[in-house]
C-alpha positions as CSV (number, residue, x, y, z in Angstrom):
1,M,-77.4,-135.3,-1.7
2,P,-77.2,-136.4,-5.3
3,F,-75.7,-133.7,-7.7
4,L,-78.4,-132.0,-9.7
5,P,-78.4,-131.3,-13.4
6,P,-79.0,-127.7,-14.1
7,A,-81.4,-128.5,-16.3
8,Q,-83.7,-130.3,-13.9
9,T,-86.5,-128.2,-11.9
10,P,-85.8,-128.5,-8.3
11,L,-89.4,-128.3,-6.8
12,Q,-89.4,-131.7,-8.8
13,H,-86.8,-133.3,-7.1
14,V,-88.0,-131.8,-3.9
15,S,-91.1,-133.4,-3.9
16,V,-90.0,-136.6,-5.6
17,T,-87.3,-136.2,-2.0
18,L,-90.3,-136.0,0.0
19,W,-92.4,-138.4,-1.5
20,L,-89.8,-141.3,-1.1
21,K,-89.5,-140.4,2.9
22,K,-93.3,-140.8,3.2
23,I,-93.4,-144.3,1.5
24,L,-90.1,-145.4,3.3
25,G,-90.4,-144.0,6.5
26,D,-87.7,-144.5,8.3
27,Q,-85.3,-146.6,6.1
28,P,-82.8,-144.2,4.2
29,I,-83.3,-143.5,0.7
30,P,-81.3,-145.5,-1.6
31,Q,-78.4,-144.0,-3.6
32,Y,-79.6,-143.6,-7.4
33,E,-78.5,-141.3,-10.4
34,V,-80.2,-138.3,-10.5
35,N,-80.6,-136.9,-13.6
36,A,-83.6,-135.5,-15.9
37,R,-85.2,-139.3,-16.8
38,T,-84.8,-140.7,-13.0
39,I,-86.4,-137.6,-11.4
40,D,-89.7,-137.2,-14.2
41,I,-89.8,-140.9,-13.6
42,L,-90.0,-140.9,-10.0
43,Y,-92.3,-137.5,-10.2
44,E,-94.4,-139.2,-12.5
45,L,-94.7,-142.2,-9.9
46,A,-95.2,-139.7,-7.0
47,E,-98.2,-138.1,-8.9
48,H,-100.3,-141.4,-9.7
49,S,-99.4,-142.7,-5.9
50,E,-101.1,-139.2,-4.3
51,A,-103.7,-139.2,-6.8
52,R,-104.6,-143.3,-5.6
53,D,-104.2,-142.1,-2.2
54,R,-106.6,-140.0,-2.5
55,D,-109.0,-141.8,-4.4
56,V,-108.6,-144.5,-1.6
57,S,-108.9,-141.2,1.1
58,L,-112.3,-140.1,-0.5
59,L,-113.5,-143.7,-0.9
60,I,-112.8,-144.8,2.3
61,D,-114.5,-141.7,3.8
62,D,-117.7,-142.6,1.7
63,R,-117.7,-145.9,2.7
64,K,-117.7,-144.6,6.5
65,Q,-120.6,-141.9,5.7
66,K,-122.7,-145.0,4.2
67,A,-122.1,-147.3,7.6
68,A,-122.7,-144.6,9.8
69,E,-126.3,-143.7,7.7
70,Y,-127.1,-147.0,7.9
71,E,-126.5,-147.5,11.2
72,A,-128.4,-143.9,12.4
73,E,-131.6,-145.7,9.9
74,A,-131.4,-149.4,11.6
75,N,-131.8,-147.2,15.1
76,Y,-134.5,-145.2,14.2
77,L,-135.9,-147.9,13.1
78,Q,-134.7,-150.6,15.7
79,D,-136.2,-147.3,18.2
80,L,-139.2,-146.9,16.0
81,L,-140.4,-150.5,16.8
82,T,-139.8,-150.3,20.3
83,E,-141.6,-147.8,20.7
84,S,-144.5,-148.3,18.5
85,L,-144.7,-152.1,19.1
86,D,-142.5,-152.8,22.1
87,F,-140.3,-154.8,19.5
88,S,-137.1,-155.8,19.5
89,L,-134.7,-158.3,18.3
90,T,-134.0,-159.5,21.3
91,S,-137.6,-160.7,21.7
92,L,-137.6,-162.5,18.5
93,S,-138.1,-166.4,18.7
94,S,-135.4,-168.4,17.2
95,E,-137.7,-169.1,14.1
96,G,-138.3,-164.9,13.5
97,T,-134.3,-164.7,13.8
98,S,-133.7,-167.3,11.0
99,Y,-137.0,-165.7,8.9
100,L,-135.1,-162.0,9.0
101,N,-131.5,-163.5,8.3
102,E,-133.0,-164.8,5.1
103,L,-134.8,-161.7,4.2
104,V,-131.8,-160.0,4.8
105,N,-130.0,-162.3,3.1
106,S,-132.5,-162.6,0.4
107,A,-132.5,-158.4,-0.1
108,M,-128.8,-158.9,0.1
109,T,-128.6,-161.1,-3.2
110,L,-130.8,-159.6,-4.7
111,E,-129.1,-156.1,-4.1
112,T,-132.1,-154.2,-3.6
113,K,-132.1,-150.8,-1.5
114,D,-134.7,-151.9,1.4
115,T,-136.5,-154.6,2.2
116,S,-139.9,-153.9,1.0
117,L,-142.1,-156.3,-1.1
118,V,-142.1,-153.1,-4.3
119,S,-138.3,-153.7,-4.4
120,F,-138.0,-157.8,-4.0
121,I,-140.8,-157.6,-7.2
122,S,-138.7,-155.4,-8.9
123,A,-135.6,-157.2,-8.4
124,I,-137.2,-160.6,-9.1
125,N,-138.5,-159.1,-12.1
126,D,-135.2,-158.1,-13.6
127,L,-133.7,-161.4,-12.7
128,T,-136.6,-162.9,-14.2
129,S,-136.0,-160.8,-17.3
130,D,-132.4,-162.1,-17.2
131,L,-133.6,-165.3,-16.9
132,H,-135.9,-165.3,-20.2
133,A,-132.7,-163.8,-21.9
134,T,-130.2,-166.0,-20.7
135,E,-132.4,-168.9,-21.5
136,S,-133.1,-167.5,-25.0
137,K,-129.8,-167.0,-25.5
138,N,-128.9,-170.2,-24.4
139,R,-131.1,-171.9,-26.9
140,E,-129.7,-169.7,-29.7
141,M,-126.3,-171.3,-28.2
142,E,-127.6,-174.8,-27.9
143,L,-128.6,-174.6,-32.3
144,E,-125.9,-173.3,-32.9
145,L,-124.0,-176.1,-30.9
146,T,-126.5,-178.7,-33.2
147,S,-125.4,-177.2,-36.5
148,I,-121.9,-177.1,-35.7
149,R,-122.2,-180.7,-34.1
150,K,-123.5,-181.9,-37.8
151,K,-121.2,-179.6,-39.8
152,L,-118.5,-181.7,-37.5
153,T,-119.9,-184.9,-38.3
154,A,-120.1,-184.7,-42.0
155,A,-116.4,-183.4,-41.6
156,L,-115.3,-186.7,-40.1
157,V,-117.6,-188.7,-42.6
158,L,-115.7,-186.6,-45.7
159,E,-112.4,-186.9,-43.7
160,K,-113.0,-190.8,-43.7
161,R,-114.3,-191.5,-46.8
162,L,-111.4,-189.6,-48.3
163,Q,-108.8,-191.4,-46.3
164,E,-110.5,-194.9,-47.4
165,D,-110.2,-193.1,-51.6
166,L,-106.7,-192.4,-50.4
167,K,-106.0,-196.0,-49.2
168,K,-107.8,-197.7,-52.7
169,T,-105.7,-195.2,-54.4
170,E,-102.1,-196.0,-52.9
171,E,-102.8,-199.4,-53.1
172,H,-103.9,-199.1,-56.7
173,L,-100.7,-197.2,-57.7
174,E,-99.0,-200.0,-55.6
175,V,-100.5,-202.5,-58.5
176,E,-100.0,-200.3,-60.7
177,K,-96.2,-199.5,-60.3
178,A,-96.2,-203.7,-59.9
179,K,-97.7,-204.0,-63.3
180,A,-95.4,-201.4,-65.0
181,E,-92.4,-202.9,-63.4
182,S,-93.2,-206.4,-64.9
183,R,-94.1,-204.3,-67.9
184,S,-90.7,-203.0,-68.2
185,Q,-88.8,-205.9,-67.3
186,N,-91.2,-207.6,-70.2
187,L,-90.0,-205.1,-72.5
188,K,-86.8,-205.0,-71.9
189,F,-87.1,-208.7,-72.5
190,L,-87.9,-208.1,-75.5
191,K,-85.8,-205.7,-76.5
192,D,-83.1,-208.3,-75.7
193,K,-84.5,-210.8,-77.3
194,S,-84.9,-208.3,-80.9
195,E,-80.9,-207.7,-80.6
196,D,-80.5,-211.1,-80.4
197,F,-82.6,-212.1,-82.9
198,K,-81.0,-208.9,-85.4
199,I,-77.4,-210.7,-84.2
200,R,-78.7,-213.9,-84.8
201,I,-80.2,-213.1,-88.3
202,K,-77.2,-211.1,-89.6
203,A,-74.9,-213.6,-88.9
204,A,-77.0,-216.3,-91.0
205,E,-77.3,-213.9,-93.4
206,E,-73.5,-213.4,-93.3
207,Q,-73.3,-217.3,-93.5
208,L,-75.5,-217.7,-96.6
209,S,-73.4,-215.2,-98.3
210,A,-70.2,-216.4,-97.5
211,T,-71.7,-220.1,-99.2
212,G,-72.5,-217.8,-102.1
213,L,-76.4,-217.2,-101.4
214,D,-78.3,-215.4,-103.9
215,Q,-78.7,-211.3,-102.0
216,S,-82.3,-211.6,-103.9
217,L,-83.2,-214.5,-100.9
218,T,-82.2,-212.7,-98.1
219,H,-85.5,-211.8,-95.7
220,Q,-85.3,-208.2,-96.7
221,S,-85.5,-208.9,-100.5
222,L,-88.4,-211.7,-99.7
223,V,-90.2,-208.8,-97.8
224,S,-89.8,-206.5,-100.3
225,L,-90.9,-209.4,-103.2
226,S,-93.6,-210.2,-100.9
227,E,-94.9,-206.5,-101.0
228,K,-95.0,-206.2,-104.7
229,L,-97.1,-209.4,-104.8
230,A,-99.6,-207.5,-102.6
231,E,-99.6,-204.2,-105.0
232,L,-99.8,-206.3,-107.9
233,E,-103.1,-208.2,-106.6
234,Q,-104.8,-205.0,-105.9
235,E,-103.9,-203.5,-109.0
236,I,-105.7,-206.7,-110.6
237,V,-109.0,-206.1,-108.5
238,P,-109.9,-203.1,-110.1
239,L,-109.0,-204.5,-113.5
240,K,-111.0,-207.4,-112.6
241,K,-113.7,-205.4,-111.9
242,K,-113.5,-203.0,-115.2
243,L,-113.7,-206.7,-117.2
244,E,-116.8,-207.5,-115.8
245,S,-118.5,-204.6,-116.5
246,Y,-116.9,-204.7,-120.2
247,L,-118.9,-208.4,-120.0
248,D,-122.4,-206.9,-119.2
249,L,-122.2,-204.7,-122.5
250,T,-124.8,-205.4,-124.9
251,P,-124.6,-202.7,-127.7
252,N,-122.0,-202.2,-130.7
253,P,-120.9,-205.8,-130.2
254,S,-117.8,-205.5,-132.1
255,L,-116.7,-202.7,-130.4
256,A,-117.2,-204.2,-126.9
257,Q,-115.6,-207.1,-128.1
258,V,-112.4,-205.3,-129.0
259,K,-112.4,-203.8,-125.3
260,I,-112.2,-207.1,-123.5
261,E,-110.1,-208.2,-125.9
262,E,-108.0,-205.3,-124.5
263,A,-108.7,-206.0,-121.3
264,K,-108.0,-209.4,-121.5
265,R,-104.7,-209.3,-122.8
266,E,-104.1,-206.4,-120.3
267,L,-105.4,-209.1,-117.4
268,N,-103.5,-211.8,-118.7
269,A,-100.3,-209.6,-118.6
270,L,-100.5,-209.2,-115.4
271,E,-101.3,-212.4,-114.3
272,A,-98.2,-213.8,-116.3
273,E,-96.2,-211.6,-114.3
274,F,-97.6,-212.2,-111.2
275,S,-96.9,-216.0,-111.7
276,S,-93.9,-215.4,-113.0
277,Q,-92.9,-213.1,-109.7
278,L,-94.7,-216.5,-107.4
279,D,-92.6,-218.9,-109.5
280,M,-89.0,-217.2,-109.1
281,L,-89.9,-216.6,-106.1
282,T,-90.8,-220.2,-105.1
283,L,-87.8,-221.5,-107.4
284,S,-85.1,-219.3,-105.4
285,M,-86.0,-220.5,-101.9
286,P,-83.6,-222.8,-101.1
287,E,-85.0,-226.4,-99.5
288,P,-84.7,-226.9,-95.7
289,S,-82.6,-229.4,-95.7
290,K,-79.3,-227.9,-97.8
291,L,-79.4,-224.5,-95.2
292,R,-77.2,-224.8,-92.1
293,F,-77.3,-222.0,-89.5
294,T,-74.8,-221.8,-86.7
């Protein structure tokens, strides 16, 4: 006998042992560790098992009682039919027996309490109500299914359109990427050319400087002179307009003549400076046949 801890209730251990003997029958009880936890678990299992056995026993007794009541009622009805109408199941034809079986099967299928017409009509009405409710629910489900199908179709169409747009975008990106690479290569080529031209220009200027070329004839000096000429031309324009306004004056001819003369002198001075700069630029430029670049 396993040792029982002092904290454990002896009555529970005895109940568990009796329950195990009842379940196992002639088989020996397996060895197990006897402690508070195992005894509590086995005792709880024993209580649940006993309660289930009692419920099953009560259910079996109830079924037996109902079967006896049904058998007694069937015998009573059979005796009543035999005594009143001289009718028995053995006297039925095969067709009558078939009809009776169909009636019984219908009553069992409809779960009626008996085979009376009222019971059949009540059961059929209940089934009809259930059928209408089911049909109504089916219609609702069909409408919902139709709506889901429409939404699914729209989602599929949208997905297909998005896939096409994505494909077009990817193709466009590939084209733009190729263009960008081409532009990058062209830009690199232009940068390289620009650097080459700068080197060649610098070398040419150094060569020209070595031959005694005036620094005023370099590219930068010529560009600066060109900009000055453009500024002078811009300064002449308002003076010409001012002179034209003086030419239209009629009152006080002597004063107008003085203003006109001053404007003419200023204009002539500017034109002379412009011509001088232009002549100097033209004279200072070397002849092409005298310059040699390497």
